C-alpha positions in Angstrom: 71.5 -35.5 68.5 69.0 -37.9 66.8 65.3 -37.9 67.2 63.9 -41.5 67.0 60.2 -41.9 66.1 58.9 -45.3 66.8 56.5 -46.8 64.1 53.1 -47.0 65.5 51.4 -49.4 63.1 52.3 -52.6 61.3 50.5 -53.5 58.0 50.1 -57.1 57.1 48.2 -57.3 53.8 50.6 -59.1 51.4 48.7 -62.1 50.0 51.9 -64.2 50.0 52.6 -64.1 53.7 53.0 -67.4 55.6 51.7 -68.1 59.1 55.2 -68.1 60.4 55.9 -64.7 58.9 52.7 -63.3 60.5 53.8 -64.7 63.9 57.3 -63.2 63.5 55.9 -59.8 62.5 53.4 -59.7 65.4 56.2 -60.5 67.8 58.4 -57.8 66.3 55.5 -55.3 66.6 55.1 -56.3 70.2 58.8 -56.0 71.0 59.0 -52.5 69.3 55.8 -51.2 70.9 53.7 -50.9 67.8 50.3 -49.7 68.9 48.3 -51.1 66.0 48.6 -54.1 63.7 46.5 -53.7 60.5 45.8 -56.8 58.5 43.9 -58.3 55.7 40.6 -60.0 56.8 42.1 -63.4 56.0 44.9 -62.9 58.6 42.7 -61.4 61.4 42.1 -64.6 63.4 45.8 -65.4 63.5 46.8 -61.8 64.2 44.3 -61.6 67.0 45.9 -64.5 68.7 49.3 -62.7 68.8 48.4 -59.1 69.7 49.2 -58.0 73.3 46.9 -56.1 75.6 48.7 -52.8 74.6 47.9 -53.3 70.9 44.8 -52.9 68.7 44.0 -54.8 65.6 42.7 -53.1 62.5 41.2 -55.0 59.6 41.7 -53.5 56.1 38.6 -53.9 54.0 38.2 -53.6 50.2 41.6 -52.2 49.4 42.8 -50.7 47.1 39.8 -49.7 45.0 36.8 -49.7 47.3 34.7 -51.2 44.6 32.6 -53.6 46.7 29.0 -52.8 47.4 28.0 -51.3 50.7 26.3 -54.5 51.9 29.5 -56.5 51.3 31.5 -53.9 53.2 29.0 -54.0 56.1 29.3 -57.8 56.3 33.0 -57.5 56.4 32.7 -55.0 59.3 30.7 -57.6 61.2 33.2 -60.3 60.5 36.0 -58.0 61.6 34.3 -57.4 64.9 33.8 -61.1 65.5 37.5 -61.7 64.9 38.5 -59.2 67.5 39.2 -56.0 65.5 38.9 -52.6 67.3 39.5 -50.6 64.1 38.3 -51.0 60.6 40.2 -49.5 57.6 37.7 -49.3 54.7 38.7 -48.2 51.3 36.1 -45.7 50.0 35.1 -46.1 46.3 38.0 -44.5 44.4 35.8 -43.9 41.3 33.4 -41.9 43.4 36.3 -39.9 44.7 37.6 -39.3 41.3 34.2 -38.2 40.0 33.5 -36.2 43.2 30.2 -38.0 43.8 29.8 -36.6 47.4 26.2 -38.0 47.7 27.4 -41.6 47.2 30.5 -41.1 49.4 28.4 -39.6 52.2 25.9 -42.5 51.9 28.7 -45.0 52.1 30.5 -43.4 55.0 27.3 -43.0 57.0 26.4 -46.7 56.6 29.9 -47.9 57.4 30.3 -45.6 60.4 26.9 -46.6 61.8 27.8 -50.3 61.5 31.2 -49.7 63.1 29.7 -47.8 66.0 27.0 -50.5 66.5 29.8 -53.1 66.8 32.2 -51.1 69.0 34.6 -50.4 66.2 36.3 -47.2 65.0 36.1 -46.5 61.3 39.2 -45.2 59.5 38.3 -44.5 55.9 41.0 -45.0 53.2 40.9 -42.5 50.4 43.5 -42.1 47.7 44.3 -38.4 48.0 45.5 -38.4 44.4 42.0 -39.4 43.2 40.8 -36.0 44.5 42.6 -34.1 41.7 41.8 -35.8 38.4 42.2 -32.7 36.1 43.1 -29.6 38.2 44.2 -28.5 41.6 41.2 -26.5 42.8 40.4 -26.5 46.5 36.8 -27.6 46.2 37.3 -31.4 46.5 39.3 -31.1 49.7 36.9 -28.6 51.2 33.9 -30.9 50.4 35.7 -33.9 51.8 36.7 -32.2 55.0 33.2 -30.9 55.5 31.7 -34.3 54.8 34.0 -36.1 57.3 33.4 -33.4 60.0 29.6 -33.6 59.5 29.8 -37.3 60.1 32.2 -36.9 63.1 34.9 -39.0 61.4 38.3 -37.7 62.5 40.6 -40.4 61.2 41.6 -40.7 57.6 44.1 -42.8 55.8 45.4 -40.9 52.8 46.6 -43.6 50.6 45.5 -47.1 49.4 49.1 -48.0 48.9 48.3 -48.7 45.2 50.0 -45.7 43.8 53.6 -45.0 44.6 53.9 -42.6 47.5 54.9 -39.0 47.1 55.3 -38.1 50.8 55.6 -34.4 50.2 52.2 -34.4 48.4 50.6 -36.5 51.1 51.8 -34.2 53.8 50.6 -31.1 52.0 47.2 -32.7 51.4 46.9 -33.6 55.1 47.8 -30.1 56.1 45.4 -28.6 53.7 42.4 -30.7 54.6 42.9 -30.5 58.3 40.0 -28.5 59.8 40.5 -29.3 63.4 43.3 -30.4 65.7 41.5 -33.6 66.6 42.0 -35.2 63.1 44.4 -38.1 62.8 45.9 -38.7 59.4 47.8 -41.9 58.4 50.2 -41.4 55.5 
């Protein structure tokens, strides 16, 4: 007996995609009951024209490094709302994660979440989980991150920027370790 799990999300961020390819992928996502189509901001207007009433559009902002300033990310959140997004996937500064700069990460997440809520959007931070362990495998960074997200009532987290090759077993272990409550939703 086989267990079939349907993919829930389609990601369209390749910079070399044509309009025809976007249309075909959106049609495929609709036919196969994908719940979410995540896309680069440059594709958002076109994707919005193809999504069905059963689907949500997410716009991926500042991937893969999260190096843009907070004001630029806030502007991109406003643009995403105007283009019809319901979800915003924002890459958190990977250097701040690597250096465990919790004050800056909290400042950024607070500003992004506030803007998303004001515009009727859900924030889904993207954090490269491998950036959390630059030199050792202590528990402190994951505990700090989990506490920070829970304090801000952010219960969705994307664990990879897609920049580094995936090691699915590591991602699953990380998701299990950081999970403080059953309401968390992880994307790996």
